[in-house]
C-alpha positions as protocol buffer text, in pm:
chain_id: "A"
residue {
  index: 1
  type: MET
  ca { x: 6 y: -40 z: 17 }
}
residue {
  index: 2
  type: LYS
  ca { x: 326 y: 260 z: 118 }
}
residue {
  index: 3
  type: LYS
  ca { x: 431 y: 217 z: -257 }
}
residue {
  index: 4
  type: VAL
  ca { x: 53 y: 267 z: -475 }
}
residue {
  index: 5
  type: LEU
  ca { x: 104 y: 523 z: -174 }
}
residue {
  index: 6
  type: LYS
  ca { x: 450 y: 712 z: -315 }
}
residue {
  index: 7
  type: TRP
  ca { x: 357 y: 615 z: -706 }
}
residue {
  index: 8
  type: ALA
  ca { x: 28 y: 810 z: -588 }
}
residue {
  index: 9
  type: GLY
  ca { x: 234 y: 1105 z: -472 }
}
residue {
  index: 10
  type: VAL
  ca { x: 477 y: 1172 z: -683 }
}
residue {
  index: 11
  type: ILE
  ca { x: 217 y: 1183 z: -962 }
}
residue {
  index: 12
  type: VAL
  ca { x: 54 y: 1457 z: -749 }
}
residue {
  index: 13
  type: LEU
  ca { x: 321 y: 1624 z: -715 }
}
residue {
  index: 14
  type: GLY
  ca { x: 399 y: 1643 z: -1069 }
}
residue {
  index: 15
  type: LEU
  ca { x: 94 y: 1736 z: -1120 }
}
residue {
  index: 16
  type: ILE
  ca { x: 72 y: 2012 z: -853 }
}
residue {
  index: 17
  type: VAL
  ca { x: 384 y: 2137 z: -1008 }
}
residue {
  index: 18
  type: LEU
  ca { x: 222 y: 2164 z: -1360 }
}
residue {
  index: 19
  type: GLY
  ca { x: 32 y: 2346 z: -1207 }
}
residue {
  index: 20
  type: PHE
  ca { x: 238 y: 2676 z: -1032 }
}
residue {
  index: 21
  type: ILE
  ca { x: 396 y: 2635 z: -1399 }
}
residue {
  index: 22
  type: PHE
  ca { x: 114 y: 2623 z: -1588 }
}
residue {
  index: 23
  type: GLY
  ca { x: -152 y: 2805 z: -1357 }
}
residue {
  index: 24
  type: ASP
  ca { x: -303 y: 3171 z: -1451 }
}
residue {
  index: 25
  type: GLU
  ca { x: -294 y: 3326 z: -1082 }
}
residue {
  index: 26
  type: GLU
  ca { x: -275 y: 3721 z: -1172 }
}
residue {
  index: 27
  type: ASP
  ca { x: -361 y: 3928 z: -970 }
}
residue {
  index: 28
  type: THR
  ca { x: -653 y: 4120 z: -1092 }
}
residue {
  index: 29
  type: THR
  ca { x: -712 y: 4358 z: -756 }
}
residue {
  index: 30
  type: PRO
  ca { x: -782 y: 4723 z: -730 }
}
residue {
  index: 31
  type: PRO
  ca { x: -533 y: 4988 z: -600 }
}
residue {
  index: 32
  type: ILE
  ca { x: -633 y: 5065 z: -270 }
}
residue {
  index: 33
  type: ASN
  ca { x: -530 y: 5452 z: -295 }
}
residue {
  index: 34
  type: GLU
  ca { x: -565 y: 5388 z: -753 }
}
residue {
  index: 35
  type: GLY
  ca { x: -621 y: 5870 z: -673 }
}
residue {
  index: 36
  type: ALA
  ca { x: -296 y: 5950 z: -435 }
}
residue {
  index: 37
  type: ASP
  ca { x: 64 y: 5855 z: -432 }
}
residue {
  index: 38
  type: ALA
  ca { x: 141 y: 5554 z: -437 }
}
residue {
  index: 39
  type: ASN
  ca { x: 399 y: 5603 z: -217 }
}
residue {
  index: 40
  type: GLN
  ca { x: 210 y: 5769 z: 3 }
}
residue {
  index: 41
  type: THR
  ca { x: 49 y: 5641 z: 351 }
}
residue {
  index: 42
  type: GLU
  ca { x: -355 y: 5734 z: 393 }
}
residue {
  index: 43
  type: THR
  ca { x: -194 y: 5954 z: 725 }
}
residue {
  index: 44
  type: GLU
  ca { x: -25 y: 6103 z: 524 }
}
residue {
  index: 45
  type: GLN
  ca { x: -299 y: 6185 z: 287 }
}
residue {
  index: 46
  type: SER
  ca { x: -491 y: 6310 z: 521 }
}
residue {
  index: 47
  type: GLU
  ca { x: -259 y: 6565 z: 652 }
}
residue {
  index: 48
  type: ASP
  ca { x: -257 y: 6650 z: 398 }
}
residue {
  index: 49
  type: VAL
  ca { x: -606 y: 6676 z: 277 }
}
residue {
  index: 50
  type: ALA
  ca { x: -587 y: 6905 z: 630 }
}
residue {
  index: 51
  type: ASP
  ca { x: -332 y: 7137 z: 513 }
}
residue {
  index: 52
  type: GLU
  ca { x: -516 y: 7193 z: 231 }
}
residue {
  index: 53
  type: SER
  ca { x: -842 y: 7281 z: 392 }
}
residue {
  index: 54
  type: SER
  ca { x: -629 y: 7522 z: 690 }
}
residue {
  index: 55
  type: ASP
  ca { x: -523 y: 7769 z: 423 }
}
residue {
  index: 56
  type: ILE
  ca { x: -914 y: 7846 z: 345 }
}
residue {
  index: 57
  type: GLU
  ca { x: -908 y: 8231 z: 444 }
}
residue {
  index: 58
  type: GLY
  ca { x: -649 y: 8202 z: 708 }
}
residue {
  index: 59
  type: THR
  ca { x: -808 y: 8014 z: 936 }
}
residue {
  index: 60
  type: GLU
  ca { x: -697 y: 7632 z: 1015 }
}
residue {
  index: 61
  type: ILE
  ca { x: -1022 y: 7344 z: 1059 }
}
residue {
  index: 62
  type: GLU
  ca { x: -949 y: 7144 z: 1257 }
}
residue {
  index: 63
  type: THR
  ca { x: -945 y: 6752 z: 1157 }
}
residue {
  index: 64
  type: GLU
  ca { x: -1060 y: 6487 z: 1409 }
}
residue {
  index: 65
  type: GLU
  ca { x: -885 y: 6153 z: 1267 }
}
residue {
  index: 66
  type: GLU
  ca { x: -1142 y: 5922 z: 1328 }
}
residue {
  index: 67
  type: PRO
  ca { x: -934 y: 5533 z: 1461 }
}
residue {
  index: 68
  type: VAL
  ca { x: -983 y: 5320 z: 1215 }
}
residue {
  index: 69
  type: GLU
  ca { x: -1152 y: 4977 z: 1259 }
}
residue {
  index: 70
  type: GLU
  ca { x: -915 y: 4631 z: 1100 }
}
residue {
  index: 71
  type: GLU
  ca { x: -1123 y: 4395 z: 996 }
}
residue {
  index: 72
  type: PRO
  ca { x: -933 y: 4067 z: 1232 }
}
residue {
  index: 73
  type: SER
  ca { x: -733 y: 3920 z: 932 }
}
residue {
  index: 74
  type: GLU
  ca { x: -656 y: 3498 z: 895 }
}
residue {
  index: 75
  type: PRO
  ca { x: -285 y: 3448 z: 1034 }
}
residue {
  index: 76
  type: GLU
  ca { x: -114 y: 3481 z: 636 }
}
residue {
  index: 77
  type: MET
  ca { x: 66 y: 3118 z: 572 }
}
residue {
  index: 78
  type: THR
  ca { x: 344 y: 3016 z: 518 }
}
residue {
  index: 79
  type: LEU
  ca { x: 468 y: 2857 z: 117 }
}
residue {
  index: 80
  type: ALA
  ca { x: 490 y: 2497 z: 261 }
}
residue {
  index: 81
  type: GLN
  ca { x: 174 y: 2517 z: 419 }
}
residue {
  index: 82
  type: GLN
  ca { x: -16 y: 2655 z: 174 }
}
residue {
  index: 83
  type: ASN
  ca { x: 137 y: 2357 z: -66 }
}
residue {
  index: 84
  type: ALA
  ca { x: 64 y: 2015 z: 241 }
}
residue {
  index: 85
  type: ILE
  ca { x: -273 y: 2183 z: 258 }
}
residue {
  index: 86
  type: GLY
  ca { x: -334 y: 2166 z: -153 }
}
residue {
  index: 87
  type: ALA
  ca { x: -125 y: 1793 z: -165 }
}
residue {
  index: 88
  type: ALA
  ca { x: -419 y: 1740 z: 91 }
}
residue {
  index: 89
  type: GLU
  ca { x: -704 y: 1804 z: -123 }
}
residue {
  index: 90
  type: ASP
  ca { x: -516 y: 1639 z: -374 }
}
residue {
  index: 91
  type: TYR
  ca { x: -485 y: 1343 z: -185 }
}
residue {
  index: 92
  type: ILE
  ca { x: -827 y: 1306 z: -106 }
}
residue {
  index: 93
  type: SER
  ca { x: -1038 y: 1346 z: -407 }
}
residue {
  index: 94
  type: PHE
  ca { x: -880 y: 1035 z: -522 }
}
residue {
  index: 95
  type: SER
  ca { x: -871 y: 821 z: -241 }
}
residue {
  index: 96
  type: GLY
  ca { x: -1015 y: 753 z: 92 }
}
residue {
  index: 97
  type: PHE
  ca { x: -751 y: 861 z: 369 }
}
residue {
  index: 98
  type: SER
  ca { x: -777 y: 884 z: 760 }
}
residue {
  index: 99
  type: ARG
  ca { x: -674 y: 1165 z: 997 }
}
residue {
  index: 100
  type: THR
  ca { x: -334 y: 973 z: 1095 }
}
residue {
  index: 101
  type: GLY
  ca { x: -291 y: 852 z: 720 }
}
residue {
  index: 102
  type: LEU
  ca { x: -298 y: 1157 z: 579 }
}
residue {
  index: 103
  type: ILE
  ca { x: -64 y: 1372 z: 784 }
}
residue {
  index: 104
  type: GLU
  ca { x: 120 y: 1021 z: 729 }
}
residue {
  index: 105
  type: GLN
  ca { x: 98 y: 1099 z: 387 }
}
residue {
  index: 106
  type: LEU
  ca { x: 230 y: 1440 z: 340 }
}
residue {
  index: 107
  type: GLU
  ca { x: 530 y: 1345 z: 587 }
}
residue {
  index: 108
  type: PHE
  ca { x: 613 y: 1096 z: 383 }
}
residue {
  index: 109
  type: GLU
  ca { x: 626 y: 1366 z: 105 }
}
residue {
  index: 110
  type: GLY
  ca { x: 866 y: 1559 z: 303 }
}
residue {
  index: 111
  type: PHE
  ca { x: 592 y: 1715 z: 504 }
}
residue {
  index: 112
  type: SER
  ca { x: 719 y: 1775 z: 831 }
}
residue {
  index: 113
  type: THR
  ca { x: 542 y: 1710 z: 1131 }
}
residue {
  index: 114
  type: GLU
  ca { x: 379 y: 2070 z: 1213 }
}
residue {
  index: 115
  type: ASP
  ca { x: 368 y: 2098 z: 779 }
}
residue {
  index: 116
  type: ALA
  ca { x: 158 y: 1853 z: 756 }
}
residue {
  index: 117
  type: THR
  ca { x: -98 y: 1799 z: 1075 }
}
residue {
  index: 118
  type: PHE
  ca { x: -145 y: 2212 z: 1066 }
}
residue {
  index: 119
  type: ALA
  ca { x: -256 y: 2137 z: 656 }
}
residue {
  index: 120
  type: VAL
  ca { x: -538 y: 1867 z: 815 }
}
residue {
  index: 121
  type: ASP
  ca { x: -705 y: 2067 z: 1021 }
}
residue {
  index: 122
  type: ASN
  ca { x: -738 y: 2345 z: 832 }
}
residue {
  index: 123
  type: ILE
  ca { x: -890 y: 2155 z: 536 }
}
residue {
  index: 124
  type: GLN
  ca { x: -1266 y: 2033 z: 484 }
}
residue {
  index: 125
  type: VAL
  ca { x: -1303 y: 1655 z: 530 }
}
residue {
  index: 126
  type: ASP
  ca { x: -1620 y: 1490 z: 605 }
}
residue {
  index: 127
  type: TRP
  ca { x: -1363 y: 1221 z: 721 }
}
residue {
  index: 128
  type: ASN
  ca { x: -1716 y: 969 z: 849 }
}
residue {
  index: 129
  type: GLU
  ca { x: -1703 y: 955 z: 494 }
}
residue {
  index: 130
  type: GLN
  ca { x: -1308 y: 914 z: 392 }
}
residue {
  index: 131
  type: ALA
  ca { x: -1387 y: 597 z: 643 }
}
residue {
  index: 132
  type: VAL
  ca { x: -1702 y: 517 z: 347 }
}
residue {
  index: 133
  type: ILE
  ca { x: -1452 y: 565 z: 55 }
}
residue {
  index: 134
  type: SER
  ca { x: -1145 y: 347 z: 155 }
}
residue {
  index: 135
  type: ALA
  ca { x: -1391 y: 33 z: 248 }
}
residue {
  index: 136
  type: GLU
  ca { x: -1496 y: 79 z: -28 }
}
residue {
  index: 137
  type: GLN
  ca { x: -1168 y: 60 z: -159 }
}
residue {
  index: 138
  type: TYR
  ca { x: -1107 y: -238 z: -40 }
}
residue {
  index: 139
  type: LEU
  ca { x: -1393 y: -422 z: -48 }
}
residue {
  index: 140
  type: ASP
  ca { x: -1245 y: -371 z: -440 }
}
residue {
  index: 141
  type: THR
  ca { x: -952 y: -512 z: -366 }
}
residue {
  index: 142
  type: MET
  ca { x: -1060 y: -827 z: -158 }
}
residue {
  index: 143
  type: SER
  ca { x: -1265 y: -970 z: 50 }
}
residue {
  index: 144
  type: PHE
  ca { x: -1322 y: -889 z: 411 }
}
residue {
  index: 145
  type: SER
  ca { x: -1547 y: -1008 z: 683 }
}
residue {
  index: 146
  type: ARG
  ca { x: -1713 y: -692 z: 895 }
}
residue {
  index: 147
  type: SER
  ca { x: -1527 y: -730 z: 1147 }
}
residue {
  index: 148
  type: GLY
  ca { x: -1152 y: -772 z: 973 }
}
residue {
  index: 149
  type: LEU
  ca { x: -1246 y: -439 z: 783 }
}
residue {
  index: 150
  type: ILE
  ca { x: -1346 y: -228 z: 1108 }
}
residue {
  index: 151
  type: GLU
  ca { x: -1000 y: -341 z: 1224 }
}
residue {
  index: 152
  type: GLN
  ca { x: -867 y: -305 z: 813 }
}
residue {
  index: 153
  type: LEU
  ca { x: -1013 y: 116 z: 931 }
}
residue {
  index: 154
  type: GLU
  ca { x: -900 y: 106 z: 1201 }
}
residue {
  index: 155
  type: PHE
  ca { x: -572 y: 71 z: 1181 }
}
residue {
  index: 156
  type: GLU
  ca { x: -532 y: 241 z: 864 }
}
residue {
  index: 157
  type: GLY
  ca { x: -619 y: 542 z: 1151 }
}
residue {
  index: 158
  type: TYR
  ca { x: -973 y: 564 z: 1129 }
}
residue {
  index: 159
  type: THR
  ca { x: -1173 y: 535 z: 1459 }
}
residue {
  index: 160
  type: PRO
  ca { x: -1345 y: 267 z: 1522 }
}
residue {
  index: 161
  type: GLU
  ca { x: -1648 y: 573 z: 1571 }
}
residue {
  index: 162
  type: GLN
  ca { x: -1568 y: 582 z: 1139 }
}
residue {
  index: 163
  type: ALA
  ca { x: -1459 y: 272 z: 1116 }
}
residue {
  index: 164
  type: THR
  ca { x: -1852 y: 137 z: 1221 }
}
residue {
  index: 165
  type: TYR
  ca { x: -1999 y: 398 z: 1039 }
}
residue {
  index: 166
  type: ALA
  ca { x: -1871 y: 290 z: 719 }
}
residue {
  index: 167
  type: VAL
  ca { x: -1906 y: -83 z: 725 }
}
residue {
  index: 168
  type: ASP
  ca { x: -2207 y: 16 z: 833 }
}
residue {
  index: 169
  type: GLN
  ca { x: -2355 y: 244 z: 489 }
}
residue {
  index: 170
  type: ILE
  ca { x: -2140 y: -35 z: 314 }
}
residue {
  index: 171
  type: GLY
  ca { x: -2413 y: -266 z: 419 }
}
residue {
  index: 172
  type: LEU
  ca { x: -2152 y: -529 z: 561 }
}
């Protein structure tokens, strides 16, 4: 099974590399301050407006700066974390994986334990559905008893609940 996963990983990695080479990721986002001098900050632009307004009839107009509310942003991901997420999504798109199995596969591909775990924890996955996919894949290649398939799924890293759910879903 590891050999199959290794070759599948090599194929997926090749597809990812081709996607980066031939992908069209042009940034079409317009600049934030289109009409302003690109080198000026918002504060400097506000000061310029205040300076211009103070020249009107020799009186200075006081302007009160309103605090800028910044929306909480998600922490930026490292390139390794982004790539690990992409690889994790690719793997689950063509084969069933348990959470631990997917982390181990990403580690096998060379991702650190931290990046692999980060990736698996930051993708949308129905682990019960992954267990069903794995169970079906096993039954496509060999015969299992109900308890034997549950044990095999647990060996692959599924929880007893996930393994039982999968076997129930396929009617074994």
